[in-house]
N, C-alpha and C positions, 0 to 999 in steps of 0.2 A: 253680353251674355253669357249665361254659366254654362260650360261644358258637361255634356251629358255624361261621359265617362267615371265622373265622383259617382254621379247619381247611381250607374249601373254598379258598381262597386260595390255600393251600398247596401244594395237589393240583392246582389248574389251573397253578403257577408249575414244579410240579414235572413235569407234562405237557410245557410247554410248552421247560422244559431240556431233555426227554427226545429232542422232536421235534428241537429241534435237535442235539442230541447228533447222531440218527439222519441228516441233511443227507450227502448223498450227493455228489461233484462227479463226472458223471453225463459220460462219453466221450461229445464231440461230434465228435470226430476221431483224429488220430494224436497231435496236441498241441494237444489243447483240453478242457476236463471244464469243466463250468459247475454250480453249486449253481442250488437251487427258486427262491433270490432275485434271479435273474440274474446275480450276479456268478458270476467260475472264473477258471481257470487258460490262456492262448495265449498258447504260444511259437512261432507260428508266424513271427510277423517275426524272430526268428532266428535260421532257416533259410537258410544259402549253399550254396555252389557247391562247396563244399570240407568236412571232417570237420573238426570241431573236436579235437584228440590233447590228451595226456596221459602221461607216463611215470612208471614205478618202476622203481629199480635195487635189486638184492638180491645180497651176498655172500653165495659160500657156500666150500666146503673152505678156509676160512681164509685166503680172498684169491686164493686160484687158480684161481677160478671166481666168474661172477656173468652173473649175467640182470638182460636190458634188454627189458622190457615197454610198450611201446605201445597204448594204445588210443586208439581210432578213434570217433565220436559224430557220428551225422546228425539233429537230431530232424525228425519233422515228415514227410520221404519217405524210401525206401531210394537209396542211391548205392552206385554199383558201385567200388569201392574199388581202385588200383594197386595190384597183385598181382603178384612175380617172384618166386616159388618153385614149388618143385616140394610141396610141403606145402601149398598153399591152405586147407585147412582148409573151405570153403563161403566163404570169402573174395572167392570170385573171380566172385560175381551180388552183385544189388543186398542193400542192408542197413544197419541202422541202428548194430550196435555189431560189433568187430571187436577182435580183439587179437594184437599180433605179440609173440611171446616170441623173444627172441633170446640164448642163451648162448652166455658166451667164456670158453671155457681157456687157461691161460698153456701159452705153449710156450717151454722153455726152447732149444728150437734158436735162434730168431729173438727169444727173450727179450720175449714179448709174448703179449698174447690174441690168438686166434684164433676166430670165427666157428661155430656149425656149422650154420649158414645158414638159424635162425629158425624159426619155426611160427608159422601163423597160424591162430586158432579164431574161428567165429563163434558171435557172443553175442546177436543176436538182431534181430528187423526189426518193422515194425511191424504187421504180418499178429499178430503174438505179443504183443503190447503191451497194458497193462489201467493205468488211473490207479489209485491208491491212494483209498481213501474218504474221503478228507482233501484231494485236489488236488497233496497237497506232494510227488506222486514219481509218477516210470513205471516200471511194473515190463515187464520183455521175460525173457519165458520163452522158453528152449530146452531142455527138458527131456534130461535130468533137473538139470538147473541153472539159475539164471534170474541176470539181474543188474537191480538198481536202481538208477534216475537220479532222485536226489534234484534238487528243483529249488528252488533257491535267491534266494532275490529280490534283487538285489545292484543298484550303479550301473553298471553295465556291460553293452555287446552281448551277451558271450558267454563262458566261462569254463571249463575241463572240468578236475577232477582228480578222485585218488582219494579217497574215504572211508574205506575200509574194505576190507582184504583177510582178516580174519580166519575167515571159510568162505568154499573157493574154489568153493564150490558157491552160493554167495549173495552175490556181489561187489558193493559199493557203493559207485558214483560220486555226484559232486556238480556241478548243472551250474548257474554262477552266470547269471543276467541279468534284468537289471530287466524283461524279458518275464514272467519269472516269478513276479512279484509279483500280488498280488488286484484285479481288474478286473472291469467292467462287461464283459460280452460281449456282442455289438451281432449278431443276427440278419442272415443274409443273405436278402438280398428282394428284389423285383422293382427294376427300374431306372426313372428318369422314364421314360425312353422308349415301357419295354414297357407301362407303365402307360398313356398317351398312345394307345399302339397299340389297347390291349384297352378303354378308352373309344370312341374314331375306330369302329372295328367293331361295336361292341355298339350305339352310335348307330345308325351302317348298316340292321344288323341291324333294330334295330328300325323303322326308316322305313318299308323295305320290307314289312316283316310288316306296319304299322298301314298302311300308304297300300294294299297288297293287298288286305286285307279289306274296306279302304273301299272303293274301286271293284269290288271283286267282288259284296259283299254289300248297296252299299248304294246303287250305280249303276248293277248289273248289267252290268259289263265280264265279256270275256271275250277269251280268245288272250293277245297282246301287250298289249292295252289296257290290263291289269290294272294293270302296272306304272305307280307312281306317276311323274307327268312325263315321261312318253315320249318327246314331244316334245325336251323339256330333253335327257336323255340321249341321242336319238340325235344331233341335232343338236353333241352337246360337242365330238368331233374336229372340226370346222368351226371350234367357236368357239374350242378351244386352238391350231388351225392362225393362225387372225389373231391371236391372239395373240402367237404368238411372229414373226409377219410384223411386227406393231407394234414389238413390242421390238426388232428387227431394224432396223428404219427408224432407230431414236433413239426411240421413241415419239414420233415424227412421222406428221401426217395426210400420205398422200400428195398430190403438187402437180396441181390441178388441172389439165386436162387441155386443150387445144382443142376448141370446138366448142359446143352448145348446152347451155345451161342443165337439167341436170338431177335428177330428185327420186331419192333423197335429194344431196343437195348435196353431190358426191366432198371435200371439204375438212370434211365433218364427224365426227362418231364414229359415224354411224348407217351409214359409206359403208362399213367397217373387215369 
């Protein structure tokens, strides 16, 4: 009879592999996604002030015409491209992806090619972007089409190229960057200063509540007398003023003046 524990072991192993296969890189921002184990993709350091660009060249009409397409890509946040055209095609506003296609036709009169002025096409922005489940690409939806930007781990700050143009409604670009490599995603938290302020004000509140309750219920104080160490807090402005005067004087005691000896000694610390 076959023992059951090997079957149980295989079943557990299958469940673990299934769970791993179902692990999805959850979007944390326009250019960041994270898996359940804390690793993920974050290409935000690759963002710069200008677009990444790449071009494709296509000959038509047996060489009598050609099309030059320039792709503009900016990861993480939308910026406005410099568009000088009567056909902006939506590229005259902040975006992440844009294509400019310029058609050149041969003109026998000048024996050269003449441009038709070019056409701009918006291809996506951060509001319509989503990570693939494996975190290896970002999909920019621009109904009815979409553009896929593959994130390729490479030892470069950032480089853009065209990967596939087979489907005009699903163009695939490749973005090469060392920031596209799998890494540990660090959650942004409170700064040290914020933490210290929270601790300080928490201690102040605890001090006031405990002091007021003690003086009111144990000592029978009323009115302002319930404030703990009231005499100290009342005199605090004068103490601060004397401290400033002491510091401005070079941390020296004032010189003893002429006249009878007083108490306390004017050259003592108590005289401040």
